[in-house]
C-alpha positions in Angstrom: 11.0 21.8 -5.3 7.6 21.7 -3.6 4.3 22.4 -5.3 1.1 23.2 -3.4 -2.5 23.9 -4.3 -5.9 24.0 -2.6 -8.9 22.0 -3.7 -11.9 23.0 -1.6 -11.1 22.4 2.0 -8.1 20.2 1.2 -4.5 21.0 0.5 -2.4 19.0 -2.0 1.4 19.1 -2.1 4.0 17.3 -4.0 7.8 17.2 -3.7 10.8 15.2 -4.8 13.0 13.7 -2.1 16.4 11.9 -2.5 16.8 8.4 -1.1 20.0 6.9 0.3 21.0 5.6 -3.1 20.8 9.1 -4.7 17.5 8.5 -6.6 14.8 11.1 -6.8 11.5 9.9 -5.5 8.2 11.6 -6.1 6.1 12.2 -3.0 2.6 13.7 -2.4 0.3 14.7 0.4 -3.4 15.4 0.9 -4.4 17.2 4.1 -7.3 19.2 5.6 -6.7 22.8 4.8 -8.5 24.3 7.8 -8.5 21.7 10.6 -5.9 19.6 12.4 -5.9 16.0 10.9 -7.2 13.2 13.1 -4.2 11.0 12.3 -1.5 10.4 9.6 -2.1 7.7 7.0 0.9 6.5 4.9 -0.1 5.0 1.6 1.9 2.2 -0.1 0.9 1.8 -3.7 0.6 -1.4 -5.7 2.9 -2.9 -8.4 3.0 -0.8 -11.5 0.9 2.0 -9.9 1.8 5.5 -8.7 0.8 7.3 -5.6 -1.0 10.4 -7.0 -3.6 8.3 -9.0 -4.1 6.0 -6.0 -4.4 8.8 -3.5 -6.8 10.8 -5.7 -9.3 8.0 -5.3 -8.7 7.9 -1.5 -8.5 11.6 -0.8 -12.2 12.5 -1.0 -13.0 9.7 1.5 -10.0 9.8 3.8 -9.3 13.5 3.8 -12.4 15.5 2.8 -15.0 13.2 4.4 -13.0 11.9 7.5 -10.3 14.5 8.2 -7.1 12.4 7.9 -3.8 13.5 6.4 -2.6 11.1 3.7 1.0 10.8 2.5 2.2 8.8 -0.5 5.5 8.1 -2.4 6.3 6.6 -5.8 8.6 3.7 -5.3 11.8 3.3 -7.4 10.9 2.4 -10.9 7.3 3.5 -10.4 5.3 6.6 -11.3 7.3 9.8 -11.5 10.3 8.5 -9.4 13.8 7.6 -10.8 14.7 4.2 -11.9 13.9 2.0 -14.9 10.1 1.8 -15.3 8.7 -1.4 -13.9 12.0 -2.6 -12.4 12.3 -3.6 -8.7 16.1 -4.3 -8.2 15.6 -5.0 -4.5 12.3 -5.2 -2.7 14.0 -4.4 0.7 15.4 -1.2 -0.7 11.9 0.0 -1.6 10.7 -0.8 1.9 13.8 1.1 3.3 12.8 4.2 1.2 9.2 4.1 2.5 10.4 3.7 6.1 12.8 6.6 5.8 10.3 9.0 4.2 7.3 8.0 6.4 9.4 8.2 9.6 10.8 11.6 8.7 7.3 12.9 8.4 6.2 11.2 11.7 9.1 12.7 13.6 8.3 16.3 12.7 7.4 18.3 15.8 3.8 18.9 14.7 3.3 15.1 14.1 4.9 13.4 17.0 1.7 13.0 18.9 -0.4 11.9 16.0 -1.4 8.3 15.3 0.7 6.6 12.5 -1.4 4.4 10.2 0.1 2.4 7.3 -2.2 1.5 4.4 -1.3 -0.6 1.5 -3.0 -2.4 -1.4 -1.5 -5.5 -3.1 2.2 -5.0 -3.3 1.7 -2.0 -1.0 0.1 -4.4 1.6 3.3 -6.5 1.6 5.3 -3.3 2.1 3.1 -2.2 5.0 3.7 -5.6 6.7 7.4 -5.3 6.1 7.4 -1.7 7.5 5.8 -3.2 10.6 8.5 -5.9 10.8 11.2 -3.3 10.3 9.9 -1.2 13.2 7.6 -3.5 15.2 6.5 -1.0 17.9 6.4 2.2 15.7 3.2 2.0 13.7 -0.2 2.3 15.5 -2.4 0.4 13.0 -2.5 -1.0 9.4 -5.1 -1.1 6.7 -4.3 -4.0 4.4 -6.2 -4.3 1.1 -5.7 -7.5 -0.8 -2.1 -7.7 0.5 0.5 -9.6 -1.5 1.2 -12.3 1.1 0.9 -14.9 -1.7 0.5 -14.5 -5.4 -2.7 -16.1 -6.7 -2.4 -19.3 -8.8 -3.8 -17.5 -11.8 -0.9 -15.0 -11.7 1.9 -17.3 -10.5 4.4 -18.4 -13.2 4.7 -22.0 -14.0 7.3 -24.2 -12.1 9.8 -23.9 -15.0 9.7 -20.1 -14.9 9.9 -20.1 -11.1 13.1 -22.3 -11.3 14.5 -19.8 -13.8 13.7 -16.9 -11.6 15.3 -18.5 -8.5 18.4 -19.4 -10.5 20.9 -16.9 -12.0 18.7 -15.9 -14.9 17.1 -13.0 -13.1 20.6 -11.7 -12.4 21.9 -12.2 -15.9 19.0 -10.5 -17.8 17.1 -8.7 -14.9 15.4 -6.1 -17.0 14.0 -8.3 -19.7 10.2 -8.2 -19.9 9.6 -11.9 -20.5 7.8 -13.2 -17.4 4.7 -14.9 -18.9 1.7 -13.6 -16.9 -1.9 -12.6 -17.8 -2.7 -8.9 -18.2 -2.8 -7.6 -14.6 -4.9 -4.5 -15.6 -7.7 -6.8 -16.9 -7.6 -8.9 -13.8 -7.2 -6.2 -11.1 -9.7 -3.4 -12.0 -13.3 -4.3 -12.3 -14.6 -0.9 -13.4 -13.9 -0.6 -17.2 -13.5 3.2 -16.9 -10.7 2.7 -14.4 -9.0 0.1 -16.6 -9.0 2.8 -19.4 -7.6 5.4 -17.0 -4.8 3.1 -15.9 -3.9 2.1 -19.6 -3.8 5.8 -20.7 -1.7 7.0 -17.7 1.9 7.3 -18.8 3.1 6.8 -15.2 1.6 3.4 -14.7 3.5 0.3 -15.9 1.6 -2.0 -18.2 4.2 -4.2 -19.8 5.1 -7.8 -18.9 6.9 -8.0 -15.5 10.7 -7.8 -15.8 12.6 -10.9 -14.6 14.2 -9.3 -11.6 10.9 -7.7 -10.6 9.1 -11.0 -10.8 11.8 -12.6 -8.7 11.6 -9.9 -6.0 7.8 -10.0 -5.8 7.8 -13.8 -5.6 10.5 -13.9 -2.9 8.8 -11.2 -0.9 5.4 -12.9 -0.9 6.9 -16.3 0.0 8.8 -14.7 2.9 5.7 -13.0 4.2 3.6 -16.2 3.9 6.1 -18.0 6.2 6.1 -15.3 8.9 2.5 -14.1 9.3 2.6 -14.9 13.0 5.0 -12.0 13.5 2.2 -9.5 12.7 1.0 -8.0 16.0 -0.1 -4.4 15.4 -3.8 -3.7 15.1 -5.0 -4.3 11.5 -7.9 -4.7 9.2 -7.5 -6.9 6.1 -9.9 -6.5 3.3 -10.1 -8.8 0.2 -12.4 -9.5 -2.7 -13.4 -13.1 -3.0 -13.1 -13.0 -6.8 -9.5 -11.6 -6.6 -7.4 -13.2 -9.4 -4.1 -11.4 -8.5 -3.5 -12.1 -4.8 -5.0 -15.0 -3.0 -7.9 -14.1 -0.7 -7.4 -17.3 1.3 -4.0 -16.0 2.5 -5.7 -13.0 4.0 -7.8 -15.5 6.0 -4.5 -17.2 7.0 -3.0 -13.8 8.0 -6.0 -13.1 10.2 -5.8 -16.5 11.8 -2.0 -16.6 12.2 -1.2 -13.1 13.2 -0.3 -12.5 16.9 -2.3 -9.3 16.9 -5.1 -9.1 19.5 -7.0 -6.4 17.6 -7.6 -7.7 14.1 -10.5 -7.6 11.6 -11.1 -9.5 8.4 -13.5 -8.4 5.7 -14.2 -10.6 2.6 -16.4 -9.2 -0.2 -18.3 -11.6 -2.4 -17.9 -11.0 -6.2 -15.4 -8.2 -5.7 -12.1 -8.1 -7.5 -8.5 -7.2 -6.6 -8.3 -3.4 -6.4 -10.8 -2.5 -3.7 -9.5 1.1 -3.1 -9.6 2.3 -6.7 -10.8 -0.2 -9.3 -14.1 -1.5 -8.0 -17.6 -0.3 -9.0 -18.7 2.9 -7.3 -21.2 1.3 -5.0 -18.6 -1.3 -3.9 -16.0 1.4 -3.2 -18.5 3.1 -0.8 -18.9 -0.2 1.0 -15.2 -0.8 1.3 -14.4 2.7 2.5 -17.3 2.7 4.9 -15.8 -0.4 6.6 -12.3 1.2 6.6 -13.4 4.5 8.0 -15.6 2.9 10.7 -12.6 0.7 11.7 -10.2 3.7 11.8 -12.7 5.9 13.7 -13.0 3.3 16.5 -9.1 3.1 16.9 -8.7 6.9 16.8 -11.4 7.3 19.5 -9.8 4.6 21.6 -6.4 6.2 21.3 -7.8 9.6 22.3 -9.6 8.0 25.3 -6.4 6.2 26.4 -4.5 9.5 26.1 -7.0 11.4 28.1 -6.9 8.7 30.8 -3.1 8.9 31.0 -3.3 12.7 31.3 -5.9 12.4 34.1 -3.7 10.0 35.9 -0.6 12.2 35.5 -2.5 15.2 36.8 
């Protein structure tokens, strides 16, 4: 079932799709209603979040202001999708779901010539990097916001808990909400009104992390941290220097270690974790101005290269 409505000069659509494991996943799309989009942006949401609330904050800037088409999907166990709320049974399965959905959109006849840009915040940043690893030559660029390449020391479980996670305990009682961590809502979202929105939203997960979820997030971040040199697509990485959820120094390491020739690092003093949604309004403007300027340069360069190829062919 697909629902569609128009908001000004934008079109919003939502639909449920079925993944390879028979689960129903919620998907949504914002697009210009009257013009052809400049490029496709595929949004990967953060842990405990859902795509429609994340996209709503991005839509006015990426779609209305800049003319991009933005797609999102709620991962298994998140938002309006199937699965036990807050449970990540297997991180690779979530990446597979995103890859399948985003690729199916990209391969539509009307989209095959459009740039494909992946954008992720926090856990979504890790997913974007793993999407690139899964199909190294497929994606044209990435916007990585506070990517989960390493969990910050303030959020990391103590060594005893880590040993428990990496033993059989996560397999024995995977759904138990007993991972001792600080309240991520208080640490991630600087704007108090956004914290209230997240807490009152029934589709966001606010409880303690389930054991299997903690293990999967820890394992994924450790794996990424060891293989940052494999990142070679054009990317911009943005991180708040006061982030207490993911470690900003690892974004610096990503920038220094990645094999990409075209790479940009933006660090923001006194900003927190959620730069796309949870920061103060004036800071959101700064962050999105940097993102849009970076994207515009790459879109223009791609168009110029395409025109040059067409001239050579003619």
